[in-house]
C-alpha positions in Angstrom: -3.2 20.0 23.0 -7.0 20.2 22.7 -6.9 23.5 24.6 -4.6 25.2 22.1 -5.6 23.3 18.9 -9.0 21.7 19.5 -9.3 19.8 16.2 -5.7 18.8 15.4 -5.0 18.2 19.1 -8.0 16.0 19.2 -6.3 13.6 16.9 -4.8 12.1 20.1 -8.3 10.8 21.0 -8.2 8.4 18.1 -5.0 6.8 19.4 -4.5 4.2 22.0 -2.4 5.1 25.1 -0.5 2.7 27.3 2.0 3.0 30.2 5.2 0.9 30.5 6.5 0.3 33.9 10.1 -0.5 32.8 9.7 -4.2 33.2 8.2 -4.6 29.7 10.6 -6.3 27.3 11.1 -4.1 24.2 11.7 -5.9 20.9 15.3 -5.8 19.7 14.3 -3.7 16.7 12.6 -1.1 18.9 14.1 2.3 19.7 17.2 2.5 21.8 17.2 3.9 25.3 16.3 7.5 25.9 12.9 7.7 24.2 10.3 8.6 26.8 7.5 8.0 24.3 7.2 5.5 21.5 4.6 4.4 19.0 4.0 1.4 16.7 1.4 3.3 14.6 -1.5 2.3 16.8 -0.6 2.9 20.4 1.5 5.5 22.3 3.7 3.8 24.8 4.7 6.0 27.8 8.0 5.1 29.5 8.7 5.9 33.2 11.0 8.8 32.1 7.9 10.6 30.6 6.7 11.6 34.1 9.8 13.6 34.9 9.4 15.9 31.9 7.7 19.4 32.1 4.2 19.8 30.7 5.4 21.7 27.5 7.9 18.9 26.8 5.3 16.2 27.4 2.9 18.0 25.1 5.6 18.2 22.4 6.3 14.5 22.6 2.7 13.5 22.5 2.0 15.8 19.5 5.1 14.3 17.8 4.0 10.7 18.4 0.4 11.5 17.4 1.6 12.9 14.0 3.7 9.7 13.5 0.4 7.7 13.9 -1.7 10.1 11.8 0.9 10.1 9.0 1.2 6.3 9.1 5.0 6.3 9.5 5.4 2.9 11.1 3.1 1.3 8.4 4.9 3.1 5.6 8.2 1.8 6.8 6.8 -1.8 6.4 5.5 -0.9 2.9 8.8 0.7 1.8 10.7 -2.3 3.1 8.3 -4.6 1.0 9.1 -2.5 -2.0 12.8 -1.9 -1.7 13.8 -4.9 0.4 16.5 -3.3 2.6 15.4 -0.2 4.5 17.5 1.2 7.4 15.0 1.7 10.2 17.1 4.3 12.0 17.5 6.4 8.9 13.8 6.2 8.2 13.0 7.1 11.8 15.1 10.3 11.7 13.6 11.3 8.3 10.1 10.9 9.8 11.2 12.8 12.9 12.5 15.6 10.9 9.2 16.1 9.0 7.2 16.0 12.2 9.5 18.4 14.0 9.3 20.9 11.2 5.5 20.6 11.2 5.3 21.4 14.9 8.1 24.0 15.1 5.7 27.0 14.7 3.8 26.2 17.9 4.9 28.2 21.0 2.8 26.2 23.5 4.9 23.1 23.2 8.7 22.7 23.8 10.6 20.4 21.5 13.8 18.8 22.7 16.9 21.0 22.0 18.4 18.3 19.8 15.3 17.9 17.6 16.3 17.8 14.0 14.1 19.6 11.5 13.5 18.8 7.9 15.2 21.9 6.6 18.3 21.1 8.8 18.4 17.5 7.5 18.2 18.6 3.8 20.9 21.3 4.3 23.3 18.9 6.1 22.8 15.8 4.0 21.8 17.1 0.5 23.2 20.7 0.5 19.7 22.1 -0.1 18.4 25.1 1.9 14.6 25.5 1.4 12.6 27.2 4.2 10.5 25.0 6.4 7.2 25.5 4.6 8.7 24.9 1.2 10.4 21.7 2.4 7.2 20.4 4.0 5.2 21.0 0.8 7.8 19.2 -1.4 9.2 16.3 0.6 7.6 13.2 2.0 9.3 10.6 4.2 9.9 8.1 1.4 11.5 10.6 -0.9 13.7 12.0 1.9 14.8 8.6 2.9 15.7 7.5 -0.6 17.6 10.7 -1.2 19.7 10.2 1.9 20.2 6.5 1.9 23.5 6.2 0.0 24.7 3.1 1.9 27.2 0.9 0.0 26.9 -2.8 -0.8 26.8 -5.2 2.2 30.2 -5.8 3.8 31.4 -9.3 4.6 32.1 -8.5 8.3 29.6 -9.7 10.9 27.2 -6.9 11.9 27.5 -5.5 15.5 24.6 -6.9 17.5 24.6 -3.6 19.5 24.3 -1.5 16.4 20.7 -0.2 16.1 21.1 0.2 12.4 20.8 -3.6 12.0 17.2 -3.2 13.2 17.2 -6.8 14.5 17.7 -8.3 11.0 20.2 -10.9 10.2 22.6 -10.3 7.3 25.7 -8.2 6.4 25.9 -4.6 7.4 26.0 -1.9 4.7 28.4 0.9 5.3 27.1 4.5 5.3 27.8 6.8 2.3 28.5 10.5 3.0 24.8 11.5 3.0 23.7 8.8 5.4 26.7 9.4 7.6 26.0 13.1 7.9 22.3 12.5 8.6 23.1 9.9 11.3 25.6 12.2 12.9 23.2 15.1 12.9 20.6 13.0 14.8 23.0 11.1 16.9 21.5 12.3 20.2 17.9 11.9 19.0 16.4 8.5 20.2 14.3 6.4 17.9 10.6 6.5 18.7 9.1 4.2 16.1 8.5 0.6 17.0 7.9 -2.1 14.5 4.4 -2.0 13.0 2.4 -5.1 12.3 2.8 -6.2 8.8 -0.7 -5.6 7.3 0.2 -6.6 3.7 -2.0 -9.6 4.1 -5.0 -7.3 4.7 -4.6 -4.5 2.2 -8.2 -3.4 2.3 -8.0 -2.8 6.1 -4.7 -0.9 5.8 -6.2 1.2 2.9 -9.3 2.0 5.0 -7.2 3.1 8.0 -5.0 5.3 5.7 -8.2 6.9 4.2 -9.6 7.6 7.7 -6.4 9.3 8.9 -6.1 11.3 5.7 -9.6 12.7 6.2 -9.0 13.3 9.9 -5.9 15.3 9.2 -7.6 17.4 6.5 -10.6 18.2 8.7 -8.5 19.0 11.7 -6.1 21.3 9.8 -9.1 23.1 8.2 -10.9 23.6 11.5 -7.9 24.9 13.5 -6.5 27.2 10.8 -3.5 29.1 12.1 -3.6 27.2 15.3 -3.3 23.8 13.6 -0.5 21.4 14.6 0.4 21.2 10.9 2.3 24.2 9.6 1.1 23.5 6.1 -0.8 20.7 4.2 2.2 18.4 4.1 3.4 16.5 1.1 3.8 13.7 3.7 0.0 13.3 4.1 -0.8 9.5 3.9 -1.6 8.7 0.3 -4.9 7.1 -0.5 -4.3 3.8 -2.3 -6.8 1.3 -3.5 -5.4 -2.3 -3.1 -4.8 -4.1 -6.3 -7.0 -7.0 -5.1 -10.0 -4.7 -4.9 -9.3 -3.2 -8.4 -8.9 -6.7 -9.8 -12.2 -7.9 -8.3 -14.1 -4.9 -9.6 -12.7 -5.2 -13.1 -13.3 -9.0 -13.3 -16.8 -8.6 -11.8 -17.7 -6.2 -14.6 -16.2 -8.5 -17.3 -17.7 -11.7 -15.9 -21.2 -10.5 -14.8 -24.1 -11.9 -16.7 -25.9 -9.1 -18.5 -29.7 -9.5 -18.7 -31.5 -9.4 -22.1 -35.1 -9.7 -23.2 -36.3 -13.3 -23.8 -39.5 -13.7 -25.9 -39.6 -17.4 -25.0 -40.5 -16.7 -21.4 -42.9 -14.3 -19.8 -42.0 -11.6 -17.2 -42.5 -12.5 -13.5 -45.0 -9.6 -13.2 -47.0 -11.1 -16.1 -47.0 -14.5 -14.4 -47.9 -13.1 -11.0 -51.0 -11.4 -12.5 -51.8 -14.6 -14.6 -51.8 -12.4 -17.7 -54.9 -10.4 -16.7 -55.8 -7.1 -15.1 -57.9 -6.9 -11.9 -61.0 -6.4 -14.0 -60.3 -9.6 -15.9 -59.0 -8.2 -19.1 -56.1 -9.9 -20.8 -52.7 -8.2 -20.5 -50.4 -7.9 -23.5 -47.5 -10.4 -23.6 -44.5 -9.1 -21.5 -41.2 -10.7 -22.3 -38.9 -11.8 -19.5 -35.1 -11.6 -19.1 -32.4 -14.1 -19.3 -28.6 -14.0 -19.0 -26.8 -13.2 -22.2 -24.4 -16.1 -21.5 -25.0 -19.1 -19.4 -21.4 -19.4 -18.3 -18.8 -16.6 -18.0 -15.3 -17.4 -19.2 -12.0 -16.1 -17.8 -8.6 -16.5 -19.5 -5.5 -16.1 -17.5 -2.2 -15.7 -19.4 1.0 -16.3 -17.3 4.3 -15.0 -18.7 6.8 -17.5 -17.3 9.7 -15.4 -18.4 8.6 -12.6 -16.1 9.9 -11.6 -12.6 7.0 -12.6 -10.3 8.0 -13.9 -6.9 6.3 -16.8 -5.2 4.5 -14.6 -2.6 3.0 -12.4 -5.2 2.0 -15.4 -7.3 0.3 -16.9 -4.3 -1.8 -13.8 -3.6 -2.7 -13.5 -7.3 -3.7 -17.1 -7.4 -5.9 -16.7 -4.3 -7.7 -13.7 -5.8 -8.2 -15.4 -9.2 -9.6 -18.5 -7.6 -11.9 -16.5 -5.3 -13.3 -14.4 -8.2 -13.8 -17.3 -10.6 -15.5 -19.3 -7.8 -17.8 -16.4 -7.0 -18.9 -16.0 -10.6 -18.8 -19.7 -11.4 -16.4 -19.0 -14.2 -14.2 -21.7 -15.5 -10.6 -20.7 -16.4 -8.4 -21.2 -19.4 -4.8 -21.0 -18.3 -2.3 -20.1 -21.0 1.3 -20.5 -20.0 4.2 -19.3 -22.2 6.9 -16.8 -23.0 7.6 -16.1 -26.7 5.3 -19.1 -27.6 2.6 -21.1 -25.9 4.1 -23.8 -23.7 1.0 -25.2 -22.1 -2.8 -24.7 -22.0 -4.9 -25.8 -19.0 -8.6 -25.9 -18.5 -9.5 -25.4 -14.9 -12.8 -25.6 -13.0 -14.0 -22.4 -11.2 -11.8 -21.7 -8.2 -9.1 -24.3 -9.1 -6.5 -22.5 -11.2 -3.5 -24.2 -9.7 -1.5 -21.1 -10.4 0.8 -21.9 -7.5 2.2 -24.9 -9.3 3.6 -22.7 -12.1 7.3 -22.2 -12.1 8.4 -18.7 -13.4 11.7 -18.8 -15.3 13.2 -15.4 -15.5 15.5 -13.9 -18.2 13.8 -15.1 -21.4 12.1 -13.1 -24.1 8.3 -12.6 -24.4 5.9 -12.2 -27.2 2.3 -11.7 -26.1 0.7 -12.0 -29.5 0.6 -15.8 -29.6 -0.3 -16.0 -25.9 -3.3 -13.7 -26.3 -4.3 -15.3 -29.6 -4.5 -18.7 -27.9 -6.5 -17.2 -25.1 -9.0 -15.7 -27.6 -9.5 -19.1 -29.2 -11.5 -20.0 -26.1 -13.9 -17.0 -26.4 -13.2 -15.5 -23.0 -15.2 -12.6 -21.6 -12.0 -11.0 -20.1 -8.3 -11.8 -20.2 -5.8 -11.3 -17.3 -2.1 -11.3 -18.2 0.4 -11.9 -15.3 3.7 -10.4 -16.7 6.4 -7.8 -16.5 5.1 -6.3 -19.8 8.6 -6.6 -21.4 7.7 -7.6 -25.0 5.4 -6.9 -28.0 1.7 -7.0 -27.2 0.3 -7.6 -30.7 -3.1 -6.3 -31.9 -5.8 -5.3 -29.4 -8.5 -8.0 -28.9 -12.2 -7.2 -28.6 -12.5 -8.3 -25.0 -11.1 -6.4 -22.1 -7.5 -7.1 -21.0 -5.9 -6.5 -17.6 -2.1 -6.5 -17.4 -1.1 -7.5 -13.8 2.6 -6.5 -13.2 4.9 -6.6 -10.2 5.9 -3.4 -8.4 9.4 -3.4 -10.1 7.7 -2.8 -13.5 5.2 -0.1 -12.3 6.5 2.2 -15.1 5.6 -0.3 -17.9 3.0 0.7 -20.4 0.7 -1.3 -22.7 -0.7 -0.4 -26.1 -4.2 -1.5 -24.9 -6.0 -2.7 -21.8 -5.4 -1.6 -18.2 -2.1 -2.0 -16.3 -2.6 -3.1 -12.7 0.4 -2.9 -10.3 0.4 -5.6 -7.7 2.0 -4.1 -4.6 
């Protein structure tokens, strides 16, 4: 790979490589038999069958798996499942395979398997679309292909077949394929799965965002350096997207709102004036130099919780941990306003002790943010954070900054004022 495409082939040097001797127990949700090379998004696992392949076929499999890692496909499966709930791992795998196969199809120095399904084939067979390979790669990413093809019906009441790889090791009722999913699965019937379950890094979003940023930059540099010899046919729509975790955005916004801004204080001298004892080296008196002091001795944070919203307990726990950490860092006491169409409860909490986890969210009711924000403003906060689904009138804009923290299901919601922050 490095001989033919020095930069993009060199992406393999950023990946871990490991042999399997056949005695390794593969997880139940891992690819079925037949895959000579698998990856979990960090490591390439070589099965014993890999040794029997020709060099061009080995090169094709390694290039294929390396692009899975570089495009973050196993991690994106985890993220899509967190967003949609039910994601068929086999369908997602064949969508990711189709994109990678089309990206590598222009290279004559590697030999793809004869049953390798390409993106343009998958679109033609499942969706009836017939773009050429370059146009398809520039338009479709793995998430959009998967969601266009996944037309499975509601769960059936029959017990799922434990030998069916579509169950992906999950318990629950099977969902029968619709016509699109059935055609896609039939097209790739002989193509083994090569994506193993990735570690769930949702608890460390900053680390995952940094890894995505690094691979994005590596791909761009490699493609630019290799030019026509690049392993990527075009700059794919499937390039890993750079995403700043909502926790990091929330910390930045609250740090700005709660930071103590220095101002001149004529009641105390500057440190430089004190250090020189008010005189120059020759003994002459220096003019008075005022010092600085914080504009406010204590920063104030108001958190409004809409108890009629659709915030699950996991997201509420993460939000609570961030709010507590930020308020503790800035020594900012909290005013907690709880309500829906009216204020139900007001709590005054010490820095780092919001007790947000104790709040019970009751879905289905109406919301009016005007009385909730008005109550928060009575306590003269420096910044207001509203945890809600943004389904209700917001009232007039306050003078202080407002952050609307909304769950992923309400990412399209808009606010008349303030900043909307989607909590993935």
